[in-house]
ROLUM-421939 format. One record per atom (N, C-alpha, C, CB): residue in one letter; x negated, y negated, z. Coordinates in steps of 0.1 Angstrom, whole numbers, padded with zeros to 4 digits, always signed. Glycine has a CB too. Layout:
BEGIN
aXYZ;...
***
This chain:
BEGIN
m-1422+1635+0106;m-1414+1627+0097;m-1405+1618+0104;m-1406+1636+0086;f-1407+1605+0104;f-1398+1596+0111;f-1391+1587+0101;f-1407+1587+0121;d-1378+1590+0099;d-1370+1583+0089;d-1365+1570+0095;d-1358+1592+0085;s-1367+1559+0089;s-1364+1546+0094;s-1350+1541+0092;s-1373+1536+0089;v-1342+1549+0084;v-1329+1544+0082;v-1319+1555+0077;v-1329+1532+0072;a-1309+1557+0085;a-1297+1564+0080;a-1285+1557+0086;a-1298+1579+0085;h-1274+1557+0078;h-1262+1550+0081;h-1250+1559+0083;h-1259+1540+0070;v-1242+1556+0093;v-1229+1563+0094;v-1218+1555+0087;v-1225+1565+0110;f-1218+1557+0074;f-1209+1549+0065;f-1194+1552+0067;f-1213+1552+0051;n-1186+1541+0065;n-1172+1543+0065;n-1167+1536+0052;n-1165+1536+0077;f-1166+1545+0041;f-1162+1540+0028;f-1147+1541+0025;f-1170+1548+0017;e-1139+1544+0035;e-1125+1544+0033;e-1120+1531+0027;e-1117+1547+0046;a-1111+1533+0017;a-1106+1521+0010;a-1100+1511+0020;a-1096+1525+0000;k-1093+1515+0030;k-1086+1506+0039;k-1096+1499+0048;k-1077+1514+0048;n-1109+1503+0048;n-1119+1496+0056;n-1125+1484+0049;n-1130+1506+0060;a-1124+1484+0036;a-1129+1473+0028;a-1120+1461+0028;a-1133+1478+0014;y-1126+1449+0028;y-1118+1437+0027;y-1117+1434+0012;y-1124+1425+0034;g-1108+1440+0005;g-1105+1436-0009;g-1116+1441-0019;g-1103+1422-0010;s-1116+1434-0030;s-1125+1438-0041;s-1140+1436-0038;s-1122+1430-0054;a-1143+1426-0030;a-1158+1424-0026;a-1163+1436-0019;a-1159+1411-0018;g-1156+1441-0009;g-1161+1453-0002;g-1161+1465-0011;g-1152+1456+0010;q-1150+1467-0020;q-1150+1478-0029;q-1162+1478-0039;q-1137+1478-0036;m-1165+1466-0043;m-1177+1464-0052;m-1190+1469-0045;m-1178+1450-0057;f-1191+1465-0033;f-1203+1469-0025;f-1204+1485-0024;f-1203+1463-0011;s-1192+1491-0021;s-1192+1505-0020;s-1195+1512-0033;s-1178+1510-0015;n-1190+1507-0044;n-1192+1513-0057;n-1207+1511-0061;n-1183+1506-0068;h-1213+1500-0057;h-1227+1499-0060;h-1236+1509-0053;h-1232+1485-0057;l-1232+1512-0041;l-1240+1522-0033;l-1237+1536-0039;l-1235+1523-0018;y-1225+1539-0044;y-1223+1552-0051;y-1230+1552-0064;y-1207+1553-0054;a-1232+1541-0071;a-1240+1541-0083;a-1254+1544-0080;a-1239+1527-0090;f-1260+1540-0069;f-1273+1544-0065;f-1274+1559-0063;f-1277+1536-0052;h-1264+1564-0056;h-1264+1579-0054;h-1264+1586-0067;h-1252+1582-0046;t-1256+1583-0076;t-1255+1590-0089;t-1267+1588-0098;t-1242+1587-0096;a-1272+1576-0098;a-1283+1572-0107;a-1296+1578-0103;a-1284+1557-0109;l-1299+1579-0090;l-1312+1583-0086;l-1313+1597-0080;l-1317+1573-0075;t-1302+1603-0077;t-1303+1617-0073;t-1307+1625-0085;t-1289+1622-0067;p-1318+1633-0084;p-1323+1640-0095;p-1315+1652-0099;p-1337+1645-0093;e-1317+1657-0112;e-1310+1669-0116;e-1314+1680-0108;e-1313+1671-0131;g-1304+1689-0105;g-1307+1701-0096;g-1304+1698-0082;g-1321+1704-0098;e-1302+1685-0078;e-1298+1682-0064;e-1283+1678-0065;e-1306+1670-0058;t-1277+1679-0053;t-1262+1677-0052;t-1258+1662-0055;t-1257+1681-0039;k-1251+1660-0065;k-1245+1647-0068;k-1230+1648-0064;k-1246+1643-0083;l-1226+1640-0054;l-1212+1641-0049;l-1203+1634-0058;l-1212+1636-0035;p-1191+1640-0060;p-1180+1632-0067;p-1176+1621-0058;p-1168+1641-0071;p-1169+1611-0064;p-1165+1599-0056;p-1157+1602-0044;p-1157+1589-0065;e-1148+1612-0045;e-1140+1615-0033;e-1148+1621-0022;e-1129+1624-0037;d-1159+1627-0024;d-1167+1633-0014;d-1178+1623-0008;d-1174+1645-0019;f-1181+1613-0016;f-1190+1603-0012;f-1183+1591-0005;f-1199+1598-0023;l-1173+1586-0012;l-1166+1574-0007;l-1156+1577+0003;l-1160+1566-0019;r-1161+1582+0014;r-1152+1586+0025;r-1158+1581+0038;r-1151+1602+0025;r-1152+1585+0049;r-1157+1582+0062;r-1167+1593+0067;r-1146+1580+0073;w-1180+1589+0067;w-1190+1599+0072;w-1190+1599+0087;w-1204+1595+0066;t-1193+1610+0093;t-1193+1612+0107;t-1207+1613+0113;t-1184+1624+0111;v-1208+1611+0126;v-1221+1613+0133;v-1226+1627+0130;v-1219+1610+0148;d-1217+1637+0130;d-1221+1651+0128;d-1226+1652+0114;d-1210+1660+0131;d-1220+1646+0104;d-1225+1647+0090;d-1239+1642+0089;d-1216+1638+0081;i-1242+1631+0095;i-1255+1625+0093;i-1266+1633+0101;i-1256+1610+0099;r-1262+1637+0113;r-1271+1645+0121;r-1275+1659+0114;r-1265+1648+0134;r-1264+1665+0107;r-1267+1677+0100;r-1276+1675+0088;r-1253+1684+0096;m-1273+1665+0080;m-1281+1662+0068;m-1295+1659+0072;m-1275+1651+0061;v-1298+1651+0082;v-1311+1647+0085;v-1319+1658+0092;v-1311+1634+0093;y-1313+1663+0103;y-1321+1672+0112;y-1320+1687+0108;y-1316+1670+0126;e-1308+1691+0103;e-1307+1705+0100;e-1311+1709+0085;e-1293+1710+0103;e-1309+1699+0076;e-1311+1702+0062;e-1324+1695+0056;e-1299+1697+0054;s-1332+1689+0065;s-1344+1683+0060;s-1355+1685+0070;s-1342+1668+0057;d-1367+1681+0067;d-1379+1683+0076;d-1381+1671+0085;d-1391+1685+0068;t-1371+1663+0087;t-1372+1651+0095;t-1373+1654+0110;t-1360+1642+0093;d-1382+1648+0116;d-1384+1650+0131;d-1377+1639+0139;d-1399+1650+0134;m-1377+1627+0134;m-1371+1616+0142;m-1364+1607+0132;m-1382+1608+0149;l-1355+1598+0138;l-1346+1591+0129;l-1342+1577+0136;l-1333+1599+0126;v-1341+1567+0128;v-1334+1555+0132;v-1320+1555+0128;v-1342+1542+0127;a-1311+1553+0137;a-1297+1552+0135;a-1294+1537+0132;a-1288+1557+0146;m-1291+1534+0119;m-1291+1520+0115;m-1277+1515+0111;m-1300+1519+0102;p-1272+1506+0119;p-1258+1500+0116;p-1259+1489+0105;p-1252+1494+0129;l-1248+1486+0100;l-1247+1475+0090;l-1237+1464+0096;l-1242+1480+0076;p-1241+1452+0096;p-1232+1441+0102;p-1223+1434+0091;p-1240+1431+0109;l-1219+1441+0081;l-1211+1435+0070;l-1196+1434+0074;l-1213+1443+0057;t-1194+1427+0085;t-1180+1427+0091;t-1172+1417+0083;t-1181+1423+0105;d-1177+1410+0073;d-1169+1402+0065;d-1166+1408+0051;d-1176+1388+0062;l-1171+1420+0049;l-1168+1429+0038;l-1160+1441+0042;l-1181+1433+0030;y-1163+1446+0055;y-1156+1458+0060;y-1152+1455+0074;y-1166+1470+0059;h-1140+1461+0078;h-1135+1459+0091;h-1145+1462+0102;h-1122+1467+0093;d-1153+1473+0100;d-1162+1478+0110;d-1177+1476+0106;d-1160+1493+0112;g-1179+1468+0096;g-1193+1465+0092;g-1199+1475+0082;g-1201+1464+0104;l-1192+1486+0079;l-1195+1497+0070;l-1203+1508+0077;l-1204+1491+0058;s-1213+1505+0085;s-1219+1515+0094;s-1219+1509+0108;s-1234+1518+0089;p-1208+1512+0115;p-1205+1505+0128;p-1216+1508+0138;p-1191+1509+0133;w-1220+1498+0145;w-1231+1499+0155;w-1227+1509+0166;w-1235+1486+0160;q-1214+1509+0170;q-1211+1519+0181;q-1213+1533+0177;q-1196+1516+0184;e-1210+1537+0164;e-1212+1550+0160;e-1227+1553+0158;e-1205+1553+0147;c-1235+1543+0154;c-1250+1545+0153;c-1255+1547+0167;c-1256+1533+0147;a-1250+1540+0177;a-1254+1542+0191;a-1251+1556+0196;a-1248+1532+0200;e-1239+1561+0191;e-1235+1575+0195;e-1245+1585+0188;e-1221+1578+0191;l-1248+1583+0175;l-1258+1591+0168;l-1271+1592+0176;l-1260+1587+0154;a-1275+1581+0181;a-1288+1581+0189;a-1286+1588+0202;a-1293+1566+0191;a-1275+1586+0208;a-1273+1593+0221;a-1272+1608+0220;a-1260+1588+0227;r-1269+1613+0208;r-1268+1628+0207;r-1282+1634+0209;r-1263+1632+0193;d-1293+1627+0204;d-1306+1632+0205;d-1316+1621+0209;d-1311+1638+0191;p-1315+1617+0222;p-1322+1605+0227;p-1337+1607+0225;p-1318+1603+0241;d-1342+1619+0225;d-1357+1620+0223;d-1361+1620+0209;d-1361+1634+0229;r-1351+1620+0199;r-1355+1620+0185;r-1349+1609+0177;r-1350+1633+0179;t-1338+1603+0182;t-1331+1593+0174;t-1331+1580+0182;t-1317+1597+0171;i-1335+1569+0175;i-1336+1556+0180;i-1326+1547+0174;i-1350+1550+0178;f-1319+1539+0183;f-1308+1530+0178;f-1314+1516+0176;f-1297+1530+0189;w-1312+1511+0164;w-1314+1497+0161;w-1301+1489+0162;w-1321+1495+0147;g-1301+1478+0169;g-1289+1470+0169;g-1288+1461+0157;g-1289+1462+0182;t-1277+1454+0156;t-1275+1444+0145;t-1265+1434+0150;t-1270+1451+0132;v-1267+1421+0145;v-1258+1410+0148;v-1257+1401+0136;v-1262+1403+0161;n-1247+1392+0136;n-1246+1382+0126;n-1251+1369+0132;n-1231+1380+0121;p-1263+1364+0128;p-1268+1352+0135;p-1260+1340+0133;p-1282+1349+0129;l-1251+1339+0123;l-1242+1327+0121;l-1232+1326+0133;l-1236+1328+0108;e-1231+1337+0141;e-1221+1337+0151;e-1226+1331+0164;e-1216+1351+0154;g-1239+1326+0164;g-1244+1319+0175;g-1244+1326+0188;g-1236+1306+0177;r-1238+1320+0199;r-1238+1326+0212;r-1232+1340+0212;r-1230+1317+0222;k-1222+1342+0204;k-1216+1356+0203;k-1227+1366+0199;k-1204+1356+0194;a-1235+1362+0189;a-1246+1372+0185;a-1256+1374+0196;a-1253+1366+0172;l-1260+1364+0203;l-1269+1365+0214;l-1264+1374+0225;l-1273+1352+0220;d-1251+1373+0228;d-1245+1381+0238;d-1244+1396+0234;d-1230+1376+0241;l-1241+1398+0221;l-1241+1412+0216;l-1255+1418+0216;l-1235+1412+0201;m-1265+1410+0214;m-1279+1415+0215;m-1281+1420+0229;m-1289+1405+0211;e-1277+1413+0239;e-1279+1417+0253;e-1272+1430+0255;e-1274+1406+0262;r-1260+1431+0250;r-1252+1443+0252;r-1258+1455+0246;r-1237+1441+0247;q-1262+1453+0233;q-1268+1465+0226;q-1281+1470+0232;q-1270+1461+0211;v-1289+1461+0237;v-1301+1465+0244;v-1298+1470+0258;v-1311+1453+0245;g-1291+1463+0266;g-1288+1467+0280;g-1280+1479+0281;g-1282+1455+0287;e-1270+1481+0273;e-1260+1492+0275;e-1263+1504+0265;e-1246+1487+0273;y-1269+1501+0254;y-1271+1511+0244;y-1285+1514+0240;y-1263+1508+0231;n-1295+1507+0246;n-1309+1510+0244;n-1314+1507+0230;n-1312+1524+0248;a-1309+1496+0224;a-1314+1492+0211;a-1329+1489+0212;a-1306+1480+0205;r-1337+1494+0203;r-1351+1492+0203;r-1356+1482+0193;r-1358+1506+0202;a-1347+1478+0184;a-1351+1468+0174;a-1338+1463+0168;a-1360+1475+0162;f-1339+1454+0159;f-1327+1448+0152;f-1328+1448+0137;f-1323+1434+0158;k-1317+1450+0130;k-1317+1449+0116;k-1307+1437+0112;k-1312+1462+0109;l-1311+1428+0103;l-1304+1417+0099;l-1301+1416+0084;l-1311+1404+0104;y-1291+1409+0081;y-1287+1406+0067;y-1286+1391+0064;y-1274+1413+0063;n-1293+1387+0054;n-1294+1372+0051;n-1281+1366+0045;n-1305+1370+0043;v-1272+1374+0040;v-1260+1369+0033;v-1248+1374+0040;v-1260+1373+0018;r-1240+1364+0045;r-1227+1368+0050;r-1216+1364+0040;r-1224+1360+0064;y-1204+1369+0042;y-1193+1366+0032;y-1181+1362+0040;y-1190+1379+0024;d-1173+1354+0032;d-1159+1351+0037;d-1150+1352+0025;d-1159+1336+0043;y-1141+1362+0025;y-1133+1365+0014;y-1141+1366+0001;y-1122+1354+0012;g-1152+1373+0002;g-1160+1375-0010;g-1170+1365-0014;g-1152+1378-0021;s-1169+1353-0008;s-1179+1342-0011;s-1191+1343-0002;s-1172+1328-0010;p-1203+1341-0007;p-1215+1343+0001;p-1218+1331+0009;p-1227+1346-0008;y-1223+1333+0021;y-1228+1323+0030;y-1241+1327+0035;y-1218+1321+0042;p-1252+1323+0028;p-1265+1327+0031;p-1271+1320+0043;p-1274+1325+0019;w-1280+1326+0050;w-1289+1320+0060;w-1303+1325+0058;w-1283+1323+0074;r-1313+1318+0063;r-1327+1321+0061;r-1334+1325+0073;r-1334+1308+0055;m-1344+1334+0071;m-1351+1339+0083;m-1361+1328+0088;m-1360+1351+0078;d-1363+1317+0081;d-1371+1306+0087;d-1363+1294+0091;d-1381+1301+0076;d-1350+1296+0094;d-1341+1286+0098;d-1342+1284+0114;d-1326+1288+0094;p-1347+1273+0118;p-1348+1271+0133;p-1335+1271+0141;p-1356+1258+0136;r-1324+1268+0134;r-1311+1267+0141;r-1304+1281+0141;r-1303+1257+0135;v-1306+1288+0130;v-1298+1301+0129;v-1306+1313+0133;v-1293+1302+0115;a-1318+1314+0127;a-1326+1326+0129;a-1335+1326+0142;a-1335+1328+0117;f-1341+1315+0144;f-1351+1314+0155;f-1345+1318+0169;f-1357+1301+0156;p-1332+1313+0172;p-1326+1318+0185;p-1325+1333+0186;p-1313+1311+0186;i-1323+1340+0174;i-1322+1354+0174;i-1335+1360+0178;i-1317+1359+0161;f-1346+1355+0172;f-1359+1360+0174;f-1363+1357+0189;f-1369+1354+0164;e-1360+1346+0194;e-1363+1342+0208;e-1356+1351+0217;e-1360+1328+0210;k-1343+1354+0214;k-1336+1363+0223;k-1341+1377+0223;k-1321+1363+0218;a-1345+1382+0211;a-1351+1395+0210;a-1364+1396+0218;a-1355+1399+0195;r-1372+1386+0218;r-1384+1385+0226;r-1381+1385+0240;r-1393+1372+0222;d-1371+1378+0244;d-1367+1377+0259;d-1362+1391+0263;d-1356+1367+0261;l-1356+1399+0254;l-1351+1412+0257;l-1362+1423+0256;l-1340+1416+0248;g-1374+1419+0253;g-1385+1429+0252;g-1386+1435+0239;g-1384+1439+0263;i-1379+1430+0228;i-1379+1436+0215;i-1389+1428+0206;i-1365+1435+0209;n-1398+1435+0199;n-1407+1428+0190;n-1407+1434+0176;n-1422+1429+0196;l-1395+1440+0173;l-1394+1446+0159;l-1381+1442+0153;l-1395+1462+0161;i-1381+1436+0142;i-1369+1431+0135;i-1370+1434+0120;i-1367+1416+0137;g-1360+1441+0115;g-1359+1444+0101;g-1349+1435+0094;g-1356+1458+0098;v-1351+1433+0081;v-1342+1425+0073;v-1340+1430+0059;v-1347+1410+0072;h-1328+1431+0055;h-1325+1435+0041;h-1330+1425+0031;h-1310+1438+0039;k-1339+1429+0022;k-1344+1420+0012;k-1343+1427-0002;k-1358+1415+0015;g-1341+1419-0012;g-1339+1425-0025;g-1327+1433-0026;g-1351+1434-0029;v-1326+1442-0036;v-1315+1452-0038;v-1302+1444-0036;v-1316+1464-0028;p-1298+1434-0044;p-1286+1427-0042;p-1274+1436-0046;p-1285+1415-0052;l-1264+1437-0036;l-1253+1445-0038;l-1240+1437-0036;l-1253+1456-0027;g-1229+1442-0042;g-1217+1436-0042;g-1218+1422-0047;g-1212+1435-0027;p-1210+1412-0042;p-1210+1398-0047;p-1222+1390-0042;p-1197+1392-0044;q-1233+1396-0039;q-1244+1389-0033;q-1253+1383-0044;q-1252+1399-0025;p-1254+1369-0044;p-1263+1363-0054;p-1277+1367-0052;p-1262+1347-0053;i-1284+1370-0063;i-1297+1376-0061;i-1307+1366-0055;i-1303+1380-0075;e-1306+1353-0056;e-1315+1344-0051;e-1316+1344-0035;e-1312+1330-0055;h-1304+1349-0029;h-1304+1349-0015;h-1311+1362-0009;h-1290+1349-0010;t-1315+1371-0018;t-1322+1383-0014;t-1337+1382-0015;t-1317+1395-0022;q-1341+1370-0020;q-1356+1368-0022;q-1363+1367-0008;q-1359+1355-0030;t-1376+1369-0008;t-1384+1370+0004;t-1390+1357+0009;t-1394+1381+0003;w-1387+1346+0002;w-1395+1334+0005;w-1394+1330+0020;w-1389+1322-0004;d-1384+1333+0026;d-1382+1328+0040;d-1390+1337+0050;d-1368+1329+0044;m-1396+1348+0046;m-1404+1356+0055;m-1417+1349+0060;m-1407+1369+0049;d-1422+1340+0052;d-1434+1333+0056;d-1432+1325+0069;d-1439+1323+0045;g-1421+1318+0070;g-1418+1310+0081;g-1415+1318+0094;g-1406+1301+0079;a-1408+1330+0092;a-1405+1338+0103;a-1418+1344+0109;a-1395+1350+0099;a-1426+1350+0100;a-1438+1356+0104;a-1448+1346+0111;a-1445+1363+0092;a-1449+1334+0105;a-1459+1324+0110;a-1454+1319+0124;a-1460+1313+0100;n-1441+1317+0125;n-1436+1311+0138;n-1435+1321+0149;n-1423+1304+0135;f-1434+1334+0146;f-1432+1344+0156;f-1443+1355+0154;f-1418+1350+0156;p-1456+1352+0156;p-1466+1362+0153;p-1466+1374+0162;p-1479+1355+0154;d-1458+1373+0173;d-1457+1384+0183;d-1446+1393+0180;d-1456+1379+0197;i-1438+1390+0169;i-1427+1399+0164;i-1432+1406+0151;i-1414+1391+0163;n-1429+1418+0150;n-1432+1425+0137;n-1419+1426+0129;n-1437+1440+0140;f-1420+1421+0116;f-1409+1420+0107;f-1410+1431+0096;f-1407+1406+0101;v-1400+1438+0094;v-1400+1448+0083;v-1391+1444+0072;v-1394+1462+0089;i-1397+1443+0060;i-1390+1439+0048;i-1385+1452+0042;i-1399+1431+0038;f-1372+1454+0043;f-1366+1466+0038;f-1365+1466+0022;f-1352+1469+0044;h-1366+1478+0017;h-1365+1480+0002;h-1377+1473-0005;h-1352+1474-0003;v-1387+1470+0002;v-1400+1464-0002;v-1396+1451-0010;v-1408+1473-0011;g-1384+1446-0008;g-1381+1433-0015;g-1377+1435-0030;g-1391+1424-0014;l-1376+1447-0035;l-1373+1449-0049;l-1361+1441-0053;l-1371+1464-0052;p-1362+1434-0064;p-1372+1434-0075;p-1384+1424-0073;p-1366+1431-0088;f-1385+1419-0061;f-1395+1408-0058;f-1408+1415-0051;f-1389+1397-0049;l-1412+1426-0057;l-1423+1433-0051;l-1436+1425-0051;l-1425+1446-0059;d-1440+1419-0062;d-1452+1411-0062;d-1452+1400-0051;d-1454+1405-0076;e-1441+1393-0050;e-1440+1383-0039;e-1442+1389-0026;e-1427+1375-0041;t-1435+1401-0024;t-1436+1407-0011;t-1451+1411-0008;t-1428+1420-0011;c-1458+1416-0018;c-1472+1420-0016;c-1480+1408-0012;c-1477+1427-0029;w-1478+1397-0018;w-1486+1385-0014;w-1483+1381+0000;w-1483+1374-0023;q-1471+1384+0005;q-1468+1380+0019;q-1474+1391+0029;q-1453+1380+0021;l-1473+1403+0025;l-1478+1414+0034;l-1493+1412+0037;l-1475+1428+0027;i-1500+1408+0027;i-1515+1407+0029;i-1518+1395+0037;i-1522+1406+0015;r-1510+1385+0038;r-1513+1373+0045;r-1508+1372+0060;r-1507+1361+0038;y-1499+1381+0063;y-1493+1381+0077;y-1495+1395+0083;y-1479+1376+0077;p-1502+1396+0093;p-1504+1409+0099;p-1491+1415+0106;p-1515+1409+0110;n-1481+1407+0108;n-1469+1412+0114;n-1458+1414+0104;n-1464+1402+0124;l-1461+1415+0091;l-1451+1419+0081;l-1454+1433+0076;l-1451+1409+0069;y-1443+1441+0074;y-1443+1455+0070;y-1433+1457+0059;y-1441+1465+0082;a-1435+1467+0051;a-1426+1470+0040;a-1420+1484+0042;a-1434+1470+0026;d-1407+1485+0039;d-1400+1498+0041;d-1395+1503+0027;d-1388+1496+0050;l-1398+1516+0025;l-1395+1522+0012;l-1381+1527+0010;l-1404+1534+0010;a-1372+1524+0020;a-1358+1528+0018;a-1352+1523+0005;a-1350+1523+0030;a-1345+1532-0002;a-1339+1529-0015;a-1349+1525-0025;a-1329+1517-0014;t-1362+1529-0023;t-1373+1527-0032;t-1380+1540-0035;t-1383+1517-0027;i-1382+1548-0024;i-1388+1561-0025;i-1379+1570-0034;i-1390+1568-0011;n-1367+1567-0035;n-1357+1575-0043;n-1359+1574-0058;n-1343+1572-0039;f-1368+1565-0063;f-1372+1565-0077;f-1382+1576-0080;f-1377+1551-0080;i-1387+1583-0070;i-1399+1591-0072;i-1397+1603-0081;i-1402+1597-0058;v-1384+1608-0083;v-1382+1619-0092;v-1377+1614-0105;v-1372+1629-0086;r-1367+1605-0105;r-1361+1601-0118;r-1370+1591-0125;r-1348+1594-0115;a-1378+1584-0118;a-1387+1574-0125;a-1401+1574-0118;a-1381+1559-0124;p-1408+1585-0119;p-1421+1587-0111;p-1431+1577-0114;p-1426+1601-0114;r-1432+1572-0127;r-1442+1562-0130;r-1439+1549-0124;r-1444+1561-0145;m-1426+1546-0124;m-1422+1533-0117;m-1425+1534-0103;m-1407+1531-0119;f-1422+1545-0096;f-1426+1546-0082;f-1441+1546-0080;f-1420+1560-0076;a-1448+1552-0089;a-1463+1551-0088;a-1468+1537-0088;a-1470+1559-0099;e-1462+1528-0096;e-1466+1514-0096;e-1462+1507-0084;e-1460+1507-0109;i-1450+1510-0078;i-1446+1504-0066;i-1455+1508-0054;i-1432+1508-0062;i-1458+1521-0052;i-1466+1525-0041;i-1480+1521-0043;i-1465+1540-0039;g-1485+1521-0056;g-1498+1517-0059;g-1501+1502-0056;g-1501+1519-0074;k-1491+1494-0059;k-1493+1479-0056;k-1493+1477-0041;k-1481+1471-0062;l-1484+1484-0034;l-1484+1483-0019;l-1497+1487-0013;l-1472+1491-0013;l-1502+1499-0017;l-1515+1504-0012;l-1526+1494-0015;l-1518+1518-0018;f-1526+1488-0028;f-1537+1479-0032;f-1537+1466-0023;f-1535+1475-0047;w-1525+1461-0021;w-1524+1448-0014;w-1524+1449+0001;w-1512+1441-0019;c-1517+1458+0007;c-1515+1458+0021;c-1521+1470+0028;c-1501+1456+0025;g-1523+1481+0021;g-1529+1493+0027;g-1518+1502+0033;g-1539+1489+0037;e-1523+1514+0037;e-1514+1524+0041;e-1508+1522+0055;e-1522+1537+0041;d-1513+1513+0063;d-1509+1511+0076;d-1496+1502+0077;d-1519+1504+0084;k-1491+1496+0066;k-1480+1487+0066;k-1468+1491+0058;k-1485+1473+0062;i-1468+1504+0055;i-1457+1510+0047;i-1449+1520+0055;i-1462+1516+0033;i-1436+1519+0054;i-1427+1528+0062;i-1417+1535+0054;i-1420+1519+0073;y-1415+1548+0057;y-1406+1556+0050;y-1391+1554+0055;y-1410+1571+0051;g-1382+1554+0046;g-1367+1555+0050;g-1360+1562+0039;g-1362+1540+0051;s-1350+1570+0043;s-1343+1579+0034;s-1330+1573+0028;s-1339+1592+0041;e-1324+1564+0036;e-1311+1558+0032;e-1300+1569+0032;e-1311+1552+0018;a-1302+1580+0040;a-1291+1590+0041;a-1278+1583+0046;a-1295+1601+0051;p-1267+1587+0041;p-1264+1598+0032;p-1263+1593+0017;p-1251+1605+0036;i-1268+1581+0014;i-1268+1578-0001;i-1276+1588-0008;i-1274+1563-0003;f-1287+1592-0002;f-1296+1602-0008;f-1298+1613+0003;f-1309+1596-0014;h-1298+1625-0001;h-1302+1636+0008;h-1317+1634+0011;h-1299+1650+0003;p-1322+1634+0023;p-1336+1632+0026;p-1346+1642+0020;p-1338+1631+0041;q-1342+1654+0019;q-1352+1665+0017;q-1358+1664+0003;q-1345+1678+0018;w-1351+1661-0008;w-1357+1661-0021;w-1368+1650-0022;w-1347+1660-0032;a-1365+1638-0016;a-1375+1628-0017;a-1387+1631-0008;a-1369+1614-0013;l-1385+1637+0003;l-1396+1641+0012;l-1405+1651+0005;l-1391+1647+0025;r-1399+1661-0001;r-1406+1671-0008;r-1414+1665-0020;r-1397+1682-0013;a-1408+1656-0027;a-1415+1650-0039;a-1426+1641-0034;a-1405+1642-0047;f-1424+1634-0023;f-1435+1624-0018;f-1447+1632-0013;f-1429+1616-0007;r-1445+1643-0007;r-1456+1650-0001;r-1465+1656-0013;r-1451+1662+0008;d-1458+1659-0024;d-1466+1664-0036;d-1471+1653-0045;d-1457+1674-0043;f-1467+1641-0043;f-1469+1630-0052;f-1484+1625-0053;f-1460+1618-0050;t-1489+1623-0065;t-1501+1616-0067;t-1499+1604-0077;t-1513+1625-0071;i-1507+1594-0076;i-1506+1583-0085;i-1514+1587-0098;i-1511+1570-0079;p-1508+1586-0110;p-1515+1589-0122;p-1529+1582-0123;p-1507+1585-0134;q-1539+1590-0127;q-1552+1584-0127;q-1554+1572-0135;q-1562+1595-0131;d-1547+1571-0146;d-1548+1559-0155;d-1544+1547-0148;d-1541+1561-0168;l-1534+1548-0139;l-1530+1536-0131;l-1541+1532-0121;l-1516+1539-0124;c-1547+1542-0115;c-1558+1540-0105;c-1569+1533-0113;c-1562+1552-0098;d-1572+1538-0124;d-1584+1533-0132;d-1581+1519-0138;d-1587+1542-0144;g-1568+1517-0142;g-1565+1505-0149;g-1562+1493-0140;g-1553+1507-0158;y-1556+1497-0128;y-1552+1486-0119;y-1559+1486-0106;y-1537+1487-0116;g-1568+1496-0104;g-1575+1496-0091;g-1567+1502-0079;g-1580+1483-0088;y-1555+1508-0082;y-1547+1513-0071;y-1555+1524-0064;y-1534+1519-0077;p-1555+1524-0050;p-1560+1535-0043;p-1551+1548-0045;p-1561+1532-0028;q-1557+1560-0044;q-1549+1572-0045;q-1541+1574-0032;q-1558+1584-0048;l-1529+1580-0034;l-1520+1583-0022;l-1526+1595-0016;l-1505+1584-0027;t-1534+1593-0005;t-1540+1605+0001;t-1531+1611+0011;t-1553+1600+0008;d-1535+1623+0016;d-1527+1630+0027;d-1527+1621+0039;d-1534+1643+0030;q-1538+1614+0043;q-1537+1605+0054;q-1527+1594+0052;q-1551+1599+0057;a-1527+1588+0040;a-1517+1577+0038;a-1503+1583+0039;a-1520+1571+0024;k-1501+1595+0034;k-1487+1600+0035;k-1483+1602+0049;k-1487+1614+0027;r-1492+1607+0058;r-1489+1609+0072;r-1485+1596+0078;r-1500+1616+0079;k-1492+1585+0075;k-1489+1572+0081;k-1476+1567+0076;k-1500+1562+0078;i-1473+1568+0063;i-1461+1563+0058;i-1449+1571+0062;i-1462+1563+0042;l-1450+1584+0063;l-1439+1592+0067;l-1436+1592+0082;l-1441+1606+0062;g-1444+1587+0090;g-1441+1587+0104;g-1450+1579+0113;g-1441+1601+0109;e-1463+1580+0111;e-1472+1574+0121;e-1471+1559+0122;e-1486+1578+0118;n-1468+1552+0111;n-1467+1537+0112;n-1455+1533+0120;n-1466+1532+0098;l-1444+1540+0118;l-1432+1536+0126;l-1433+1540+0140;l-1419+1542+0119;l-1439+1551+0143;l-1442+1555+0157;l-1450+1544+0164;l-1449+1568+0157;r-1460+1539+0157;r-1468+1528+0163;r-1460+1516+0165;r-1480+1525+0154;l-1452+1512+0156;l-1444+1500+0158;l-1434+1501+0170;l-1436+1497+0145;h-1430+1513+0172;h-1421+1515+0184;h-1429+1518+0197;h-1412+1527+0181;g-1442+1518+0196;g-1450+1520+0208;g-1450+1535+0212;g-1446+1512+0219;l-1448+1544+0202;l-1448+1558+0205;l-1460+1565+0200;l-1435+1564+0200;g-1464+1576+0206;g-1475+1584+0201;g-1470+1595+0191;g-1482+1591+0213;p-1479+1602+0185;p-1475+1612+0175;p-1466+1623+0182;p-1488+1619+0169;v-1457+1628+0174;v-1448+1639+0179;v-1452+1652+0172;v-1433+1635+0177;h-1448+1663+0177;h-1451+1676+0171;h-1444+1676+0157;h-1445+1687+0180;g-1452+1681+0148;g-1447+1682+0134;g-1453+1671+0125;g-1432+1681+0134;l-1459+1661+0130;l-1465+1650+0122;l-1479+1653+0120;l-1463+1637+0128;
***
């Protein structure tokens, strides 16, 4: 089990820049309460909206779930939070605790130009970043400043720098608009230009672009270097199983089992209940019959839960997969 995303969140009120940051935090807490199923632990606000530690995340993922490997994923929301909400330095520390099991993805703000390129060098050279995660919308005092993944001036220098550093894996937050983020800036339209202009870089569309799933599927099938990540999507599996069946069914129909990646979004959700549900999950037969969805086989589950991300990182199978 290779989890593609866990964050070391800092939800302390003093970390947020005013109401915009607080709104973002509250939206994440709403995800936690709405999608955590009955019978699993739903944290009260004071236990969730706090500063999570490296030890908290490590315990939840490795000691309390069946996870074998993890991506320590920072957030670059430094215009909503003083430290970006999941500071990259703490994610690097999380990875350093278990270097054989945890991989650090770096993150930068492409609008910062040369500063972003320098930080990429530092994160790779000093902290062994193996990939990068980007966000298309920046903020200034709560106002959005979007940029596009197909922008030759803003995005392409980041991709070129990644390539120069030996990195060929870049993820981007798509869909799931949070806080004061206009929904149009979370659409996936700009992934065509990124994928077409950088065919040697693999791009991961996080959250499968929800609610723009159909558009994402049309892109996944056309570009061999585009992948979809189930983070914050797999968590519908218990509370809305038929909805999840349609999501996974569409992905399997359009792009196949080799291009789908699992992510837990810990600690928004505890990894174990979704892992357990996914391993037991089948797509209702009427959906397979009516829409032509392939069934979610054991082979597909193995690929989604770990083998696909291992391949993207150039790693072989590990014990337990």
